[in-house]
N, C-alpha and C positions, 0 to 999 in steps of 0.2 A: 689831938694834941694842939694846945694853943700857942700863940705866938711867943708868950713869956716862957713856956716850958721849952719850946724850940730854942729860944734865944739862950736860956740857962744851959742847955746841951752844947751849943756852940762855944759858949764861954768857957765851959768846962774843957772842951777840947784845946782851945786856945791857950788856956792857963796850964793844963797838965801836959799836953803834948808838945806845945811850941814855947812854953815858958815865957808867955806874955803876961805882964803884971795886969791884974784885972783892973786896976786903976786907969790903965792906958786903953781899955776896950770901950769904945763908944759906939753907938748905932751908925754914926756917919763915917767911922773909921774904915779905912781902905785896907785890904789884905797885903798888898805890895808896900803901900806908902806908910800908913800908920803902924801896921803890925810887922812890916819889915821882911814879909815873905819873898823868896825868890821863886823861880819856877818849879824847882823840885819841891820846895816846901808846899807850893799850891797844889801839886799833884798829890802829895802825901795828905794834905788838908782835905781834898775833895774825896779821896779814898775813905778817910775816917768819917767824913760827914754821910757818905753813902752807906757805910757800914753801921753807923749808929742810928740812922733813921730808917735802915733797910729799904732804901729806894733804888730803883734801876734807872740811872740817868747817864747818859753819855758825858764825858769830860767836857766836850764842846758845849754843852747846854749850860755849863758853868761859867763860860768865858765872858759873858756879859754882866756877871754878878760881882760886883767890885767892893760893896760895903756890907757890913754886918746886917744892917736893916734890909737890903736887897736880897741877902741870903735867907733871912727869916721869911721874907715874902715868897721867895723861890720855893722853900721848903714847905711851906703852908699849902701852895698850890700843888706841889708834888705829892704831898701826903693826902690831899683831898681827892686827887685823881686815883691814887692807890686804893683808897677806901671806897671809891665809887664803883 
């Protein structure tokens, strides 16, 4: 899965499950600041991301992922490890 497909899937989660307008979603957008997620939203979001991409990752592994671009990169690496 390439970065564009990963980004598209994340955008779908943000727009569908968290009702964030697509026009507000930018690569440099932060989950807490730009997208207005609180800690409970963040946990729900991580659960949906893990389910969507079928990855096994600890919640703590996501703690340093603050932007959409960083999440795409994180998922690219996680999917590459999974495929290896």
